[in-house]
Each structure stands twice: as C-alpha cells, then as structure tokens.
N, C-alpha and C positions, 0 to 999 in steps of 0.2 A: 167772738161776735157780740156786739152790744145792741141796744135798742135804737141806734141812730137811724135805722131803716124806717122808723116811724115818720121821719120827716119827708120821705119821698114815696111811700107806698100809698095805695088807695084801694077802694073796693073794685074788684074786677068787673062786677055787674053794673054798677051805676057811677063809678069813679068818685064816690063819696069818701069823706074822711074816715079813717079807721082809728079807733082808740083801743088801748090795751087795758083789759079788765079781767081779773081772775084768770090770767094765763090764756085768755082768748082775745082775738081781734074782732071788734064789733063795728059795723058801719053805722055811723050816726044818721045816715040818710035813709037807707033801706032796711036797717036792723039785721042784716045778714051777719051770722057769726062764723068765724073762721078759726080752726084749730091751729095750735103750734105744737109740733112734735120734734123732739130732740133739738129744740131751739130753732126749728125751721118753720116759718109761717106757711100754711097751706092755703094759698089764695086762688082757689079754683072755683069757677062758676059751674057747678055740676050739672046744671040744666042745659048747658051748651056743649058738654063733653060728649062728643059723638062716638059711635061704635068703633070707628077706625082708630081714634086716638086712645080709646080704652085698650084696644088690641096692641097698639104701639107700646103702651106702658108695660103690658105683660111681656111683650117680646123683648124689650130692652132690659127688663129686670133679669131675665134669664140669660140674654146674650152677653151682658157685661159683667157677669159674676166674677170672672177671672181678672178683669181689667183693674180692679181695685185692690188686688192682693199686695201690690207695691207700686211705688211711683218711679217710672223710668221714662225719660223723654226719648221717643223714637226719632230716627233720622228725618222722616217726613214731617213729624211734628215740629222739630227744630226749624225746618224749612218754612212752615206756616207761620211760626212765631217771628222769624226773621223778616218775612214779607210784611207782616203787620207793622213791625218796627220801622221798616224801610219807608212805609207810606205814612205812618202815624207815629212819629218819633217822640212827640211831646206827651208822654203818658203819665209822667210823675204827677200824683195827686189828681189825675183825671178820674171821673166816674164812668166806668165802663160796664155795659150790660152784655154779658155772655149768655145769650138766650138759646136754650137747648144745649147746655154746657157739656153733656156727655161725660167723657172721661176726665174733663176738667183741666187738660194741659194748658190751654190758652189762658184760663182764669188764673191758674197757679203761676205761670211764667210772667204774666203781666203784673200780678200782685208782687212778685219778686222785684219788679222794676219800679215799684212805688205807686202803682195804680190802686184805686179803690174799686174792686170788682164786685158786681152783683151777679151771682151764678144762679141761673134759673133752669129748671127742668120740670117736666111733668112727672117724672119718676122719683118719688120721694125716697124709695129704698136706695137708689143710686146716689141721691144727694147726701143722704146720711153717711154713706161710705166715703164719698168725696170729701165731706166735712172732716172725717177722721184723717184722710190723707193730708188735707190742708193743715190740720193740727200738727201732723208729723213733720211738715215743712215749715212750721212756725209762721203760717200765713193767715191764721184765723182773724187777726186784727184787720186784714186787708180784703177779706172776702166775706160777703153776706150771701147766705143761701136762701132762696125763695122757691117754693114749689108752685108753679103756675103754668098757664098756657100762653104760647106765643100769640095766639089769636085774640086773647083778652088780657092784656098786661095790667098788673095791679100797681101801676106807677103813674104819678102825676105827669103832666105834660112838660116838655122842654127841660129835662133834667140831666140827660146823659150826654157826655162828650163823645163817646164812641159806642157803637152797637156791633156785636158779632153774631152772625147767623151762619154757623158752620155745619153744613149738611143737615139743614132743618126745613127750609121752605118746601122741598120736594115731598115732605111727609104730611103737610098740612092740608086738610080738606078746605079750610077757609083761608086760603093763601092771600086773597085780596085784603081781608080784614087784618091779617098779620102784618102786611106791608103798611097799611094805614096806621097800625099801632107803632111801627118803627118811626113813621113820620111824626106821630104825636109825641112820643117820649124823647126823641132826640132834640138837642138844642138847635137853635137857628144856625149856629156854626158848629158843625159836627162831622163825624166820619163813620162810615159803615163798611164792614167787611162781610161779603156774601160768598159762600162756597156752596156750589150746587153741581149735580151731575150734568154732563154735556149731552146735547141732543144725539139720538142714535145716528143721525146723518154723518157724524164725524167719527164714530167708533169704528175701529178695525173690524171688518166683517167676520174675521175669524173669532173675535171675542163677543160678537153681538148676542149669540144665544146665552152666553154666560152672564152678560149684563141684563138681559131680559129676566132670566131666572133670579138674579140678585135683586132686581127691582121689586119683583113679586114677593120674594121672601122677606125683604126688609121693610116693605111698606111704602115704596116710592110711588107717588101719584103722577109725577110729571118730570120732564127734563127741560133744560134751558140752553140758551145761546147768549152771546153778548148783546145782540139786538133786543132779545126778549127782556133781559134784565134792565137795559137802558130805558126801555119803554115803561116797565113796571116801577122803576125808581126815578121817574121823571122829575121829582123834586130834588134830586141830587145830581151831581155831575160825576161821571166816570173819570177817574184819574189814572187808574192802572188796572190791567187785567193779566192773568197768568193762566196758562193751560197746564194741567198736571195729569199724571197717570197715563203716559204714552205706552204704546204697545210693548216696547222692550222692557219697560219697568214692570208692566203687568205680567209678562212672561217670566221674568226673573223672580218676582215675588211669589208667583204660583209655584215655581220650582222649589223655592225655599219652604213653602208651606207643605207641599206634597212630599218632599223628601225629609221634612222635619229637621232640617239643619240649614245653616246659612252657607249654601254653596256659593251664593253671590253676596258680597258685602253690602249691607243696607245703605251705608253712607255713599258708597260708590254708585249704587243704584240711583240714589237721590240726586247726586251731582250730575249724573248722565241725563236724568229726566229734566233737570233745571236748564240744561242747554237747549231744550226744545220748548221752553215755557211760553214762547211767543207763537208757537205753531199749534193751531187747533186740530189739524188733521191727525186722526188716530189717538187723540187725547181722551181722557175719561171724565175729567172735571174742569170747571172754570172757577177761578177766584177773581172776584171783582172788588176793587176798593173805590168807594164813592165818597165825595165830600159835598157838604152843603154850606152855602153862605146865606146870609140873612135874606138876600133878595129872592132866593128860590124857596124859602121855607114855607111861604103861604101861597105859592103859585100852583094853580090847578092845571 
C-alpha cells in the first residue's frame, strides 16, 4: 500500500483536507490529528463514537480471531462474489469501497479481478490481520486499509464507482447518516451492494427464537425488507434482489456446526439455496444491488 489514498481521504469530522506530517495525518481545517498504525490510517471521530459501536469493536475483535488464521473462500462467499460480478461486471480499475469489510473476502476477490479496493472497518485489530492476509495473496497493491466509521466516512465526495455494505447497516445506531454518506461518496454513475437481515415476518417460525438471540448477541439494531431498502436508497434504482439463507440451508448448516463435521456438502447447500433466491418466504437475508445514474444523484 502506498500514499495514493491521500488523494481521496478527508477529515471525518469536517471533511477538510488531510496532510501527512511526521507519520500523522493532520486536518488543515480543524487541526485534528489522526494516527497511522501498521500503515493503516485511523480516521475516526472519537467524539461521535457511541457506546454501541465501542461494544461492537470489542465483540468483533474476539469473534473473528479464528477467521484470519488462513484465507479460504467458503461456498456462500463464492456465491456473494458471483452475484456482485453478475450485476457489476466492469470492475477492472474501478474504485470500490468495502465498508465494514469484516473477513475481507469481497475486497480480496475483487482486487484479484483488477479492482482498486478501499477496505474499511472500525476494528483496527482485524484490519491489521486482514492486511497480512492480503499480503499473502499478493494483493497489497490493490487494497488500501482505512480504520473508520460508516457513519462518518473520511472520503471526498463523488469518488467511488461501487460501494459494498455487507451485513453492516443493521449494526449502525446512525443508519440515516451512514446512508447519506453512501450518497455523498459514490459517483453520480455508481453501484451499491447492500446485504442485510430480513424482517422477522418472513423468517420460519421454528427459527425465530434463534434469530432473535442472534440479533441480540451480535448487535443487530433492525431488520429490513425490499420496500424498506428501496425507500432508504431512493437516490438509487434497484436492479436486482436475492433472498438467501432459507430454512433448509439453516437446518443443514446447523447440523454441520453441531456435529462438527460436514454431514452436508457446503457447495450443495449453497446450490440448493440459490434455487430459492427469488423467494422471500422463510429466507434469512436480502441482497440488493442498486445503480445510480446522474439524473438521480442530486434528487431528494
């Protein structure tokens, strides 16, 4: 990773220009100073980092310890990458923001396809581990790592070709601000991938208690439907939606976890689930792909 990110980052507090001085990033407008650790800028406005997000940082630091031991693309992850490419095939040399990058599989796979990916997350510890994985995959030249909040992005306006929010919005206390930030940083002609949990109305009643417990444990604040997302992303046009995690898949995955072996083949599970991707009944998640053209960019 080099210092090319200086051309598109800005102060998360006031959106002023940042300059690099003595291994620190300094805002020339409000004079706020930001650290750089392990080559990763920490561009967080600590004044607005609320208790819930601080708890999320601690949770995911512990929860994802084993994820970064080695890089292996799971069957469901391959399916998500394929869906992205099916909808946004022109990714070579595109600038993509993967916000809330998590395990980093989308960032790494898109980088392999020639994209320039900015991988963002609140959890610095996990970003450092992901950076090491990217290095092992020879992808450091294509991925820039930034520690920041989705609610206050440290990027200039109208710079990203694509934006990925994969299991992120449901965690954010200031969801409205996060969506406004998506509107701000995406180009007038751009694409957005949103992955969120589906409303309880559509969940199989047998798995409802499990979903409620999961939401509380992992820090989910809300769930979504197609109509809710269309309303929230009114400056974009929905081009494709998919429903994932149907009852049969959930049952088989749970069996594999509880029995600690792959009784059911993960690729067969995914193929079976894909056959129901147009059916919201008894699904767990919704994936929406939005596109924006210039005429909708500034429409309120």
